C-alpha positions in Angstrom: -23.1 73.3 -17.1 -25.4 70.3 -17.2 -29.2 70.6 -15.3 -31.1 68.0 -14.2 -33.2 67.4 -17.1 -33.8 69.5 -20.1 -31.5 71.8 -21.6 -29.4 73.8 -19.4 -29.9 77.2 -18.0 -28.4 80.0 -18.7 -25.8 81.3 -16.3 -27.5 84.6 -13.5 -24.0 85.3 -12.9 -20.7 84.8 -13.9 -18.3 83.0 -11.3 -16.2 86.4 -10.7 -19.6 87.7 -9.3 -20.5 84.9 -7.3 -17.2 84.6 -5.6 -17.6 89.0 -4.5 -20.9 87.9 -3.2 -19.8 84.6 -1.0 -17.0 86.4 -0.3 -18.6 89.5 1.0 -21.1 87.4 2.7 -18.1 85.7 4.9 -16.8 89.2 5.3 -19.6 90.9 7.1 -20.7 87.8 9.2 -17.1 88.3 10.6 -17.2 91.9 11.1 -19.7 90.8 13.2 -17.1 90.0 15.8 -16.1 93.5 16.4 -19.3 94.2 18.4 -18.9 90.8 20.2 -21.1 88.8 18.2 -19.1 85.9 16.9 -21.4 84.0 14.3 -18.0 81.5 12.9 -17.0 80.1 16.0 -18.2 76.6 14.5 -15.4 77.1 11.5 -13.4 73.9 11.6 -9.4 74.6 11.9 -6.4 72.1 12.2 -4.6 71.5 15.0 -1.0 70.1 15.6 -1.7 66.2 17.1 0.1 63.6 17.5 -3.6 61.4 18.4 -5.8 61.6 15.3 -8.9 62.8 17.8 -7.3 65.9 18.3 -6.4 66.6 14.4 -9.1 69.6 14.2 -10.9 71.9 16.6 -13.6 74.8 16.1 -12.5 78.3 15.9 -13.8 79.5 19.3 -16.2 77.4 20.4 -14.5 75.2 23.0 -17.3 73.2 23.9 -17.5 71.6 20.6 -15.6 68.6 19.1 -13.4 68.9 16.5 -14.8 66.3 14.5 -18.2 67.9 14.8 -16.8 71.0 13.8 -15.7 69.8 10.6 -19.1 68.2 9.6 -20.8 71.2 10.8 -18.6 73.3 8.5 -19.0 71.3 5.8 -23.2 71.3 6.5 -22.7 74.9 6.2 -20.2 75.9 3.8 -21.8 73.7 1.2 -25.2 75.3 1.4 -23.9 79.1 0.7 -21.1 77.5 -2.1 -25.1 75.5 -3.5 -26.7 78.6 -4.1 -23.2 80.3 -6.0 -24.0 77.3 -8.0 -27.1 77.5 -8.6 -26.9 81.3 -9.6 -24.2 80.2 -12.3 -26.7 77.9 -13.3 -25.2 74.5 -12.2 -26.5 71.3 -10.4 -26.8 71.9 -7.2 -27.2 67.9 -6.7 -24.2 66.9 -8.5 -22.3 70.4 -6.7 -23.3 68.2 -3.4 -21.7 65.3 -3.5 -18.8 66.5 -5.5 -17.8 69.2 -3.0 -18.4 66.8 -0.2 -15.8 64.8 -1.6 -13.8 67.2 -2.3 -14.2 68.9 1.4 -13.6 65.6 3.6 -10.3 64.2 1.3 -9.0 68.0 1.3 -9.6 68.1 5.2 -8.2 65.3 6.6 -5.0 66.0 3.5 -4.9 69.1 5.6 -5.1 67.7 8.7 -2.0 64.9 8.3 -0.2 68.0 7.3 -0.4 69.0 10.8 0.8 65.9 12.4 3.6 66.7 15.0 6.2 64.9 13.2 5.7 67.2 9.9 4.6 70.4 11.0 6.3 71.6 14.5 9.1 74.0 13.7 12.5 73.6 15.6 11.2 76.3 18.3 8.5 74.2 19.2 9.9 70.4 19.5 10.5 70.5 23.4 7.2 71.5 23.7 5.2 68.6 21.8 8.5 65.9 23.9 9.1 64.3 20.4 12.5 63.8 19.1 12.6 65.5 15.4 10.2 66.8 12.8 10.6 67.9 9.6 9.5 71.4 10.2 7.4 72.0 7.4 4.5 74.0 9.7 1.1 73.0 8.8 1.0 74.6 5.4 2.6 71.1 4.4 -1.4 70.4 4.2 -1.4 72.5 1.2 1.0 70.6 -0.4 -0.6 66.9 0.7 -3.7 68.3 -0.5 -2.1 69.3 -3.4 -0.4 65.6 -4.8 -3.3 63.9 -3.7 -5.3 65.9 -6.2 -2.9 65.8 -8.5 -2.6 61.4 -8.5 -6.7 61.4 -8.5 -6.6 64.1 -11.8 -4.3 61.7 -13.5 -5.2 58.5 -11.9 -8.5 58.3 -11.3 -9.5 60.8 -14.4 -13.8 59.2 -14.3 -13.8 59.8 -10.8 -12.6 63.4 -11.3 -14.7 64.0 -14.3 -17.7 63.2 -12.3 -16.7 65.9 -9.4 -16.1 68.7 -11.9 -19.5 70.4 -10.8 -17.2 71.3 -7.8 -13.7 71.5 -9.3 -13.4 75.4 -8.9 -10.1 76.4 -8.2 -10.3 79.8 -9.7 -13.4 80.6 -7.5 -12.2 79.0 -4.3 -8.9 81.3 -4.8 -11.1 84.5 -5.0 -13.0 84.2 -2.1 -10.0 83.4 0.1 -8.2 86.4 -1.2 -11.7 88.8 -0.7 -11.9 87.8 3.0 -8.1 87.3 3.4 -8.0 91.3 2.3 -9.7 92.1 5.9 -6.8 89.9 7.6 -4.3 91.6 5.7 -5.7 95.0 6.7 -5.2 94.3 10.7 -1.6 93.8 9.7 -1.1 96.8 7.9 -2.7 98.9 10.3 -0.1 97.5 13.1 2.7 98.1 10.1 1.7 101.5 8.3 4.8 102.3 7.0 5.9 98.9 6.1 2.3 98.0 4.2 2.4 101.6 2.3 6.0 100.5 1.0 5.1 97.3 0.3 1.6 98.4 -1.9 4.3 100.8 -3.5 6.9 98.4 -4.4 4.2 96.4 -5.4 2.7 98.4 -8.2 6.2 98.9 -9.6 7.2 95.4 -9.8 4.1 94.7 -12.1 4.4 97.7 -14.4 7.9 96.4 -15.1 6.7 93.0 -15.3 3.7 93.8 -17.6 6.6 96.4 -19.9 8.8 93.4 -20.2 6.7 90.0 -20.0 3.9 90.4 -22.5 6.2 91.9 -25.0 8.8 88.6 -24.8 6.3 86.4 -24.8 4.6 87.5 -27.5 7.4 88.2 -29.9 8.7 84.2 -29.0 5.2 82.7 -30.1 5.0 85.0 -33.4 8.5 84.9 -34.5 9.7 81.7 -33.4 6.6 79.1 -33.2 4.4 80.6 -35.8 1.6 81.0 -33.9 -1.1 83.5 -35.5 -2.3 86.4 -33.2 -5.5 84.8 -32.1 -2.9 81.8 -30.5 -0.4 84.2 -29.6 -1.9 86.8 -27.3 -3.9 84.6 -25.0 -0.5 82.8 -24.8 1.3 85.9 -24.0 -1.0 86.8 -21.6 -1.3 83.4 -20.0 2.1 83.0 -19.6 3.3 86.2 -18.6 0.1 88.1 -16.7 -2.4 85.8 -14.9 -2.8 82.5 -16.2 -6.4 81.2 -16.3 -7.7 85.1 -15.7 -5.8 86.8 -17.9 -6.2 84.3 -21.0 -9.5 84.4 -21.0 -10.2 87.8 -20.6 -7.6 88.0 -23.9 -9.3 85.3 -25.6 -12.3 87.9 -24.9 -11.1 91.2 -25.8 -9.4 89.8 -29.4 -12.6 87.1 -29.7 -10.7 84.2 -30.0 -12.4 80.7 -30.8 -13.2 79.6 -27.2 -11.2 76.7 -27.7 -7.8 79.1 -27.8 -8.0 80.5 -24.1 -8.9 76.7 -22.6 -6.0 75.0 -24.1 -3.9 78.4 -22.8 -5.9 77.9 -19.6 -5.0 74.1 -19.1 -1.4 74.8 -19.8 -1.4 77.6 -16.9 -2.7 74.7 -14.4 -0.3 72.1 -15.5 2.5 74.5 -14.9 1.2 76.2 -11.7 1.7 72.5 -10.0 5.1 72.1 -11.1 5.7 75.8 -9.9 4.0 75.4 -6.6 6.5 72.5 -5.9 9.4 73.9 -6.3 9.7 77.4 -6.4 8.6 77.7 -2.5 11.4 75.1 -1.4 14.3 77.1 -3.8 12.6 80.5 -2.2 13.3 78.8 1.0 16.6 77.7 0.3 17.7 80.8 -1.5 16.0 83.4 0.0 15.3 83.3 3.8 17.7 86.4 4.5 15.6 88.2 1.9 11.7 86.8 2.6 9.8 90.0 1.0 12.1 89.2 -2.3 10.8 85.3 -2.3 6.5 86.7 -2.0 7.2 88.9 -4.5 9.4 86.3 -6.7 6.1 84.0 -6.3 3.5 86.9 -7.3 5.3 87.2 -10.3 6.6 83.6 -11.5 3.3 81.7 -10.4 1.0 82.4 -12.9 -2.1 81.7 -11.3 -4.1 83.9 -8.8 -4.4 80.2 -6.6 -1.3 78.8 -7.3 0.7 82.1 -6.7 -0.9 83.0 -3.1 -0.6 79.7 -1.9 3.1 79.8 -2.8 3.5 82.8 -1.2 1.6 81.5 2.2 3.8 77.8 1.9 7.4 79.8 1.3 5.7 82.0 4.0 6.0 79.0 6.5 9.2 77.8 5.6 11.5 81.1 5.5 9.8 81.9 8.4 10.8 78.4 10.2 14.2 78.7 8.4 14.6 82.2 9.3 14.4 80.9 13.3 15.9 77.3 13.0 19.1 79.2 11.7 19.3 82.8 12.7 17.0 82.7 15.4 14.5 85.3 13.8 11.5 85.1 14.5 9.2 87.0 11.4 5.7 88.1 11.8 3.5 85.3 9.5 1.7 86.7 6.9 3.9 89.2 5.4 5.9 87.4 2.6 1.9 86.2 1.4 1.1 90.1 2.2 3.7 90.8 -0.7 2.5 87.7 -3.4 -0.8 89.2 -2.8 -0.3 92.6 -3.8 1.6 92.0 -6.6 -0.7 89.7 -7.9 -4.0 92.2 -7.1 -2.4 94.7 -9.0 -1.8 92.4 -12.0 -5.3 91.3 -11.9 -6.2 95.1 -11.5 -4.1 95.6 -14.8 -6.2 92.6 -16.5 -8.8 94.8 -17.1 -7.4 97.6 -18.5 -5.2 95.3 -20.4 -7.7 93.6 -22.3 -9.3 97.4 -22.9 -6.1 97.8 -24.7 -6.0 94.4 -26.6 -9.9 94.8 -27.7 -9.0 98.4 -28.8 -6.2 97.3 -30.9 -7.8 94.2 -32.3 -10.6 96.2 -33.3 -8.7 99.0 -34.8 -6.4 97.4 -37.0 -7.3 93.6 -36.9 -11.0 93.5 -37.3 -11.6 96.8 -38.6 -13.4 95.7 -41.5 -15.7 93.1 -40.0 -16.6 95.3 -36.8 -17.0 98.7 -36.4 -18.1 99.0 -33.2 -16.2 101.6 -30.9 -14.8 100.9 -27.5 -16.4 102.6 -24.2 -15.3 102.0 -20.5 -18.2 99.9 -20.5 -15.7 97.4 -22.3 -13.1 98.0 -19.2 -15.7 97.0 -16.8 -16.5 94.2 -18.1 -13.5 92.5 -18.2 -12.6 94.1 -14.5 -12.5 91.0 -12.6 -14.6 92.1 -9.7 -12.9 89.9 -6.6 -10.4 92.5 -7.2 -12.9 94.9 -5.9 -14.0 92.9 -2.6 -10.0 92.7 -1.5 -9.4 96.0 -1.4 -12.7 97.2 0.2 -12.4 94.4 3.3 -8.5 95.5 3.2 -9.6 99.4 3.2 -12.6 98.7 6.1 -10.8 97.0 8.3 -7.6 99.3 7.8 -9.8 102.0 8.7 -11.6 100.5 11.7 -8.1 99.7 13.0 -6.9 103.2 12.5 -9.5 105.4 12.9 -11.6 104.4 15.5 -11.3 103.9 19.0 -9.8 100.4 20.2 -10.3 99.6 16.7 -6.7 97.3 16.7 -8.3 95.0 19.0 -11.5 95.0 17.3 -9.8 93.9 14.3 -7.9 91.3 16.2 -11.0 89.6 17.3 -12.0 88.7 14.3 -8.7 87.2 12.2 -9.1 84.2 14.1 -12.1 83.5 12.3 -11.3 85.2 9.5 -7.8 82.5 9.3 -9.6 80.0 9.3 -11.9 81.1 6.4 -9.0 81.4 4.3 -7.6 78.2 5.2 -10.5 76.5 4.1 -10.7 78.3 0.7 -7.1 78.0 0.1 -7.4 74.2 0.6 -9.9 73.9 -1.5 -7.7 75.7 -4.2 -5.0 73.7 -3.8 -6.7 70.3 -4.3 -8.8 70.9 -7.0 -6.2 72.6 -9.1 -4.5 68.8 -8.7 -7.7 67.6 -9.9 -8.3 69.4 -13.1 -4.5 68.8 -13.8 -4.6 65.7 -16.2 -1.4 65.6 -17.8 -2.0 62.8 -20.2 -5.1 64.1 -21.3 -3.6 67.3 -22.4 -0.8 65.8 -24.3 -3.7 63.6 -26.2 -5.1 67.2 -27.5 -1.9 68.3 -28.8 -0.7 70.4 -26.3 3.2 70.0 -26.6 3.9 72.6 -29.0 1.7 75.3 -26.9 3.7 73.6 -24.2 7.4 74.2 -25.7 6.8 77.8 -25.9 5.6 78.1 -22.3 8.1 75.9 -21.1 10.9 77.8 -23.1 9.5 81.5 -21.9 8.7 80.5 -18.4 11.9 78.6 -17.5 14.2 80.8 -20.0 13.6 84.1 -18.7 10.1 84.9 -17.0 11.3 83.2 -13.5 14.9 84.8 -13.5 13.2 88.3 -14.9 10.8 88.1 -11.9 13.4 87.4 -9.4 15.4 89.9 -11.0 12.4 93.1 -10.6 12.0 91.2 -7.1 15.1 91.8 -5.7 15.4 95.7 -7.2 12.0 96.0 -5.4 12.2 94.6 -2.1 15.5 93.2 -1.2 16.4 95.0 2.4 12.9 95.5 3.5 12.0 92.9 6.3 9.0 91.8 8.1 8.2 93.1 11.5 9.5 90.3 13.9 7.3 88.5 16.5 7.1 90.6 19.7 6.2 89.3 23.5 
């Protein structure tokens, strides 16, 4: 990243650590709510609307105008994120300018997605006094943000290039996941048996996926497409495990040239966009009777943290809407995306371990004549995704409060409104910036076609379908709790 003048400063922190720090800070602020101190009432949230003046509102401050809440949220979040960008050695001035554009466009998209004729589910049409609605729920705003981002990324490349300081989808989604841990901790406390089952099943599912996915993709890349080990390993991790994070971690573990994980990561972003647009709709159509299967499928099939969790959020909303319309079953919100997140988190946890294994193999067998260093646990720690620790801690803290503290469940619920608004905020930034960095023409011009062929063959040839089978194997018959009262 460029500084204002002179040479670029060395980053003081990694993006992963910055995401952990910001996510933990926002969680601690939200935690004050359990003592009756609301420090996040200003956070903007979208409302279902028929009049534009009612598009937004604040989370808790009723006297604050919705559009004022939008501006206040921009000012505060820009300030917080700017500190993180400074710690990364980035250009804060460029970030503020770029992020401001991202923020307001993304929120307008999300507001449009909450237009009553688009978002109102069938059970609420009468209360809004409208004749019809697409019934997509407010998550339609995510899709609008993604599509606008893709349009800008492919037809306004110069504008997007000037915004690259703030195009950080992986950082945004890591912050979202950290603070979402608290929200899911509250939900888990309300149905502890089901939550435990989901976590165990999620762990089993990703072990199965690792054993099958990685080996097959690596074999196909080496055997049929004649890629070298340097290309085949990051490609196998990117396609089969966790996209950008896995390909970058694998590239570092085997000391691949920087261009290798960069090219693979670019492919991940492109295919993630395709999967995000298709798989949630397929999941709604065929799996509305097995919602948790759909959630697990998103986690195993969509190959980036942002894309997977976002797809889980979309299919959560779509399936709940269809189950209500077809069968009159009103599932609680969040359990489908909880399965997606659990699966994805376990995958992320294993990235560090898998990187250690690959680093050891490469050092021991392929680079033993040039590099004789011995592997230590420090290598695992260096590659372990820090944001996962944040997710686990926020989840466990809220779970402990809800289960062990007198009146804990009420305390936990008191902070979920603010946490949910923050989660939506960072998911929204993730969707929009994923679209922005998806310049399909540029990637093709750089000779990415052969890599894309491997990706397409492996992803649509067996990964998606094996992922569906594994999800069905572990989650079929397990249902989310129903809305009561």
